[in-house]
C-alpha positions in Angstrom: -0.1 -0.2 -0.2 1.6 3.7 -0.7 1.0 7.2 0.1 0.9 9.7 -2.4 3.4 12.9 -1.3 2.8 16.1 -2.8 5.2 16.2 -6.3 7.4 18.9 -7.0 7.3 20.5 -3.4 9.5 23.9 -3.5 12.5 23.8 -2.0 12.5 26.2 1.4 13.7 29.6 0.7 15.8 31.6 3.4 12.8 32.9 4.9 11.4 29.8 5.0 14.7 28.4 6.8 14.6 31.3 9.4 11.0 30.6 10.6 11.8 27.5 11.3 15.0 28.7 13.0 12.4 31.0 15.3 10.3 27.9 16.0 13.8 26.2 17.2 14.8 28.7 19.2 10.9 28.5 21.0 11.8 25.0 21.7 15.3 26.2 23.1 13.1 28.8 25.5 10.9 26.2 26.7 13.2 23.9 27.5 15.9 26.2 29.3 13.4 26.6 31.7 13.2 23.0 32.6 17.0 21.9 32.7 18.3 25.3 33.8 16.0 27.5 35.9 13.8 25.0 37.6 17.0 23.1 38.9 18.2 25.9 39.9 15.1 26.9 42.2 14.7 23.2 43.6 18.4 23.4 44.6 18.9 26.6 46.2 15.1 27.9 47.1 13.8 24.7 48.0 17.3 23.0 49.5 16.5 19.8 47.5 19.2 17.4 46.9 20.8 17.8 43.5 20.3 14.3 42.3 16.2 14.8 42.4 16.6 17.8 39.2 19.7 15.5 37.7 17.2 12.5 37.7 14.4 14.7 36.4 16.4 16.0 33.2 17.5 12.4 32.8 14.2 11.1 32.7 13.4 13.7 30.2 16.1 12.8 27.8 15.6 8.8 28.5 11.8 9.4 27.1 13.2 10.6 24.2 14.4 7.0 23.1 10.9 7.1 21.6 12.1 9.5 19.0 12.5 7.1 16.0 8.8 6.2 16.3 7.8 10.1 16.0 9.9 10.0 13.1 8.2 7.3 11.7 4.8 9.0 12.2 6.4 11.9 10.6 7.6 10.1 7.4 3.9 8.6 6.9 2.1 12.1 7.5 1.2 14.5 5.2 2.2 17.3 7.5 5.2 17.5 9.7 4.6 20.8 10.5 1.7 19.3 12.7 3.8 17.2 14.2 6.1 20.3 15.3 2.9 22.2 16.3 1.6 19.2 18.6 5.1 18.3 19.9 5.1 22.2 20.9 2.3 22.1 22.7 3.0 18.8 24.5 6.3 20.4 25.8 4.4 23.9 26.7 2.2 21.9 29.3 5.0 20.0 30.5 7.0 23.2 31.1 4.0 24.1 33.2 3.5 21.0 35.2 6.7 20.9 36.2 6.8 24.2 37.5 4.0 23.5 39.6 5.3 20.5 40.8 8.7 22.5 42.0 6.2 25.2 44.0 4.3 22.0 45.3 7.0 19.9 46.7 6.6 21.9 50.3 3.0 21.6 50.7 2.9 17.6 49.4 5.8 16.0 48.3 3.8 12.8 46.9 1.8 15.4 45.0 4.7 17.1 43.6 6.6 13.9 42.7 3.7 12.6 40.4 3.5 16.5 38.9 7.4 16.3 38.4 7.3 13.2 36.7 4.4 13.7 34.4 5.4 17.1 33.3 9.1 16.1 32.8 7.7 12.8 30.8 5.7 15.5 28.7 8.5 17.5 28.5 10.6 15.1 26.8 7.7 13.5 24.7 7.4 17.5 23.4 10.9 17.8 22.3 10.9 14.4 21.1 7.9 15.3 18.4 8.7 18.6 17.6 12.4 18.4 17.4 12.5 15.2 15.1 10.0 16.4 12.9 11.7 20.0 13.0 14.9 18.4 11.6 13.1 15.9 9.2 11.0 19.0 7.7 14.7 20.8 7.7 16.6 18.2 6.1 14.0 17.0 3.3 13.1 20.7 2.2 16.8 22.5 2.1 18.6 22.2 -0.8 21.6 20.7 -0.7 23.5 23.7 -1.2 22.0 25.4 2.0 22.2 22.3 4.5 25.4 23.6 6.3 24.2 27.1 6.7 20.9 26.0 7.2 22.3 23.9 10.2 24.6 26.4 11.9 21.5 28.7 11.9 19.4 26.0 13.6 22.4 26.3 16.4 22.3 29.9 16.8 18.5 30.3 16.8 18.6 27.2 19.6 21.4 29.4 21.3 19.1 32.7 20.9 16.1 30.8 22.4 17.9 29.5 25.6 19.9 33.3 25.9 16.8 35.5 25.7 14.1 33.4 28.1 17.1 32.7 31.0 17.8 36.8 30.8 14.0 37.8 30.6 12.9 35.1 33.3 15.8 36.4 35.8 14.5 39.9 35.1 10.7 38.7 36.5 11.6 36.3 38.6 13.5 38.6 40.8 12.1 38.5 44.1 11.5 35.3 44.0 7.6 33.6 45.0 6.2 30.7 44.3 3.4 32.6 42.6 5.9 34.7 40.7 7.5 31.1 39.2 4.6 29.8 38.0 3.1 33.5 36.4 6.4 34.2 34.7 6.9 30.4 33.5 3.4 30.4 32.2 3.7 33.8 30.5 7.0 32.7 28.5 6.0 29.4 27.8 2.3 31.3 26.2 4.9 33.8 24.0 6.9 31.0 23.2 4.1 28.9 21.9 2.4 32.1 20.0 5.7 32.8 18.4 6.2 29.3 17.0 2.5 29.0 16.0 3.2 32.3 13.8 6.7 30.9 12.0 4.9 27.7 11.3 1.6 29.2 10.0 0.9 27.6 6.6 4.8 26.5 6.1 3.5 23.1 4.7 1.9 25.0 1.9 5.7 26.2 0.7 7.2 22.8 1.9 5.0 19.7 2.5 6.5 16.8 4.0 6.1 14.9 0.7 9.9 13.5 -0.7 8.2 13.8 -4.3 6.8 10.9 -4.8 5.1 7.6 -3.7 6.6 6.2 -0.2 5.9 2.4 0.7 4.0 2.5 4.0 5.5 -0.9 6.0 5.4 -1.2 9.6 7.5 1.0 12.4 9.3 -2.0 13.3 10.5 -2.8 9.6 11.5 0.3 8.8 13.7 0.8 12.0 15.4 -2.6 11.3 15.6 -1.7 7.9 17.5 1.8 9.1 19.6 -0.3 11.3 20.7 -3.0 9.0 22.4 0.1 6.9 26.1 0.1 8.1 26.7 3.5 7.4 23.5 4.5 9.4 24.5 2.2 11.9 28.0 3.6 12.4 26.3 7.0 12.6 24.5 5.8 15.5 27.6 5.3 17.1 29.1 8.1 16.0 26.4 10.0 17.6 26.0 8.6 20.8 29.7 8.3 21.5 30.6 12.2 20.3 27.6 13.1 22.9 28.2 11.2 25.7 32.1 13.1 25.4 30.4 16.6 24.4 27.4 16.2 27.2 29.8 16.5 30.6 31.3 20.3 29.4 28.2 22.5 30.3 27.8 20.8 33.7 31.5 20.1 34.5 32.9 24.0 33.6 31.8 26.2 36.2 32.4 23.9 39.0 35.9 23.1 37.4 36.8 27.0 37.2 35.7 27.2 40.6 36.9 24.3 42.4 40.4 24.1 40.5 41.2 27.8 39.9 39.2 29.6 42.4 36.9 31.7 40.3 33.8 33.4 41.6 29.9 32.4 40.4 30.1 35.5 37.8 33.9 34.8 37.0 32.6 30.9 36.7 29.7 32.4 34.3 31.8 34.7 32.1 34.0 31.7 31.2 31.2 29.6 30.3 30.0 32.3 28.4 33.3 32.4 26.8 33.0 28.5 26.0 29.7 29.2 24.3 30.8 32.2 22.3 33.5 30.4 21.1 31.3 27.5 20.1 29.0 29.7 18.2 32.1 31.4 16.0 33.3 27.7 15.1 29.5 27.0 14.1 29.5 30.2 12.0 32.6 29.1 10.3 31.8 25.7 9.5 28.1 27.4 7.9 30.3 29.7 5.8 32.9 27.6 4.7 30.7 24.7 4.0 28.0 26.4 1.6 30.5 26.2 -2.0 31.4 23.1 -3.7 32.6 19.8 -2.3 30.3 20.6 0.8 29.7 16.8 1.4 33.2 15.9 2.2 34.0 19.2 3.8 31.1 18.3 6.5 32.6 14.9 6.9 36.1 16.5 7.5 34.8 19.2 9.2 33.1 16.5 11.8 36.2 14.1 12.1 38.7 17.1 12.7 36.2 19.0 15.4 36.2 15.4 17.2 39.9 15.4 17.3 40.6 19.0 17.9 38.1 18.6 21.1 39.9 15.8 22.0 42.9 17.9 22.2 41.3 20.7 23.9 40.1 18.3 26.8 43.9 16.7 27.3 44.7 20.6 27.6 42.0 21.4 30.3 43.3 17.8 32.0 47.2 19.0 32.0 45.2 22.4 33.3 43.6 20.1 35.7 47.2 19.1 37.1 48.6 22.7 37.0 46.0 24.6 38.6 46.4 28.7 38.9 48.9 30.1 36.2 47.5 27.9 33.6 46.2 29.8 30.4 42.5 28.6 31.1 40.7 31.2 29.3 42.3 30.6 26.3 41.9 26.9 26.8 38.3 27.5 27.4 38.2 28.8 24.0 39.6 27.0 22.2 37.3 24.0 23.7 34.2 26.0 22.6 35.7 26.8 19.1 36.2 23.1 18.4 32.8 22.0 20.1 31.5 24.3 17.6 33.1 23.0 14.6 32.1 19.7 15.4 28.5 20.0 16.5 27.4 22.1 13.7 29.1 19.6 10.8 27.9 16.8 12.3 24.3 17.9 12.5 24.9 19.2 8.7 26.2 15.6 8.1 23.5 14.2 9.9 21.0 16.2 7.2 23.1 15.0 4.7 22.7 11.1 5.5 19.2 11.5 6.0 18.8 11.5 2.2 20.5 8.1 2.3 18.7 4.7 2.3 15.1 3.8 1.3 12.9 6.4 0.4 10.9 7.7 2.9 12.3 6.9 5.9 14.1 10.0 7.1 12.2 10.8 9.8 12.9 7.2 11.5 16.9 7.7 10.4 16.9 11.3 12.1 14.7 9.6 15.3 17.4 6.8 15.7 20.1 9.3 15.5 18.0 12.1 18.4 17.3 8.8 20.3 21.1 8.1 20.7 21.8 11.7 21.3 19.5 11.6 24.3 20.6 8.6 26.0 23.9 9.8 25.6 23.0 13.1 27.6 21.2 11.1 29.7 24.2 8.7 30.7 26.7 11.5 30.5 26.0 14.1 32.7 25.3 12.0 35.7 28.4 10.1 34.9 30.4 12.7 34.7 29.3 14.2 37.8 29.4 11.3 39.7 33.4 10.4 38.7 34.2 13.8 39.7 32.2 13.3 43.0 34.2 10.1 43.5 37.5 11.0 42.6 37.3 14.0 45.0 37.0 11.5 47.8 39.0 9.3 46.6 42.0 11.5 45.8 41.2 14.4 47.9 41.8 16.6 45.0 39.6 18.3 42.3 42.1 18.6 39.8 43.2 14.9 39.8 39.4 14.3 39.5 38.7 16.6 36.6 41.8 15.5 34.8 40.2 12.3 34.7 36.6 12.9 33.4 38.1 15.3 30.7 41.2 12.6 29.8 38.2 10.1 29.4 36.0 12.8 27.2 39.2 13.0 24.9 39.5 9.3 24.3 35.6 9.5 23.4 36.1 12.2 20.8 38.5 10.3 19.0 36.9 7.2 19.1 33.5 9.2 17.6 35.9 10.3 15.3 36.7 6.8 14.1 33.2 6.0 13.8 32.7 9.6 11.5 35.3 8.2 9.7 33.6 5.0 9.1 30.4 6.1 8.6 31.3 7.1 5.4 33.6 4.8 4.0 30.7 2.5 2.9 27.9 3.8 1.9 25.8 0.9 1.3 22.7 3.0 1.4 21.1 1.3 -1.2 17.1 -0.1 -0.6 17.7 -3.2 -3.0 20.4 -4.4 -0.8 18.6 -3.1 2.5 15.6 -5.2 1.7 17.5 -7.9 1.1 19.4 -7.4 4.2 16.1 -7.3 6.3 14.0 -10.3 4.6 17.3 -12.5 5.0 
């Protein structure tokens, strides 16, 4: 049985790409409330153990293992924008329930737990549905010459969403009160949802989900098996998991590392984290510009591998800084790490969009969903594992520097391993539908 997809759908213009970037910014603006603002409120204002918000954030990542199913639904649907909008609506409800759980914790711990579990599960489901369908729409409807720049633009808008939401919430949340937290969270979510809805309005009219022809409607399990049987897709899945396992620890550990090893104040460590983000943004923009010309596919692959190797070198540099302590040029080391991370991240997303076109027709959503699930699991495991190793290392060795050095060295090894998988993912492009069908039925 087949479903006819609209034929000859026009590629997204730059205006269309910017509109999807605005949607990504709105998604980021809502997510940052859960993974940053509410975390801080739970730990500081409500004196909860840090493991509580850490486990809840890990839960929202774990739920995103369902991303391949969302991608499959997006593949067989006729309107991917509906999946994006629906996911954003579920995310909005999840954020509000999470805030409600936070302010309820003193009145009833069990009610707060029930609300928190429901809220963070909804956040994970919303991010999975909206984020996966957004990437699929971008990958399928962006001209090949614009993919690297489009991936860069998506990251820039996501960071902008983080920054704008955090700044506005910080402005209106002082002085803190439970009622103010609920009011500010609800207003921020409503504003983000309104902006995203405006950006999505009739975007399917310009770029529908069709892949230019009829698609085979096969069961989800068979579609997922087909993708996993593709050696290229399987290697890229391992690349995403390993690289994100290495990447996930940096945002959690950078500020504690600056404070414990170099004696930075809260403001100074925040500025150091800002330097890392700024350098990462510069690396992303550089890749977007350089990969907009000819030979962009080879350049993207080269930047992906090179970014992994550069990140590994920068992390080994930080491991040395841990052992030397004050006097090490820490700002320069963090800037180098940020630039390398930016190059790796945006080139990996660009390569992901490129590889989404390989394999059997009509399974781009399943492929991107699989890679998104791999990323989410890596983030869930990586952050908690890194924090646990640092805590254990400080107790065992009695030295923060040694503990951080071990984690940074482990991250460097993972980045090198990820670079090898990125290299192997491009050396055997067996993404032939006929070959895959034979492998699935064998």
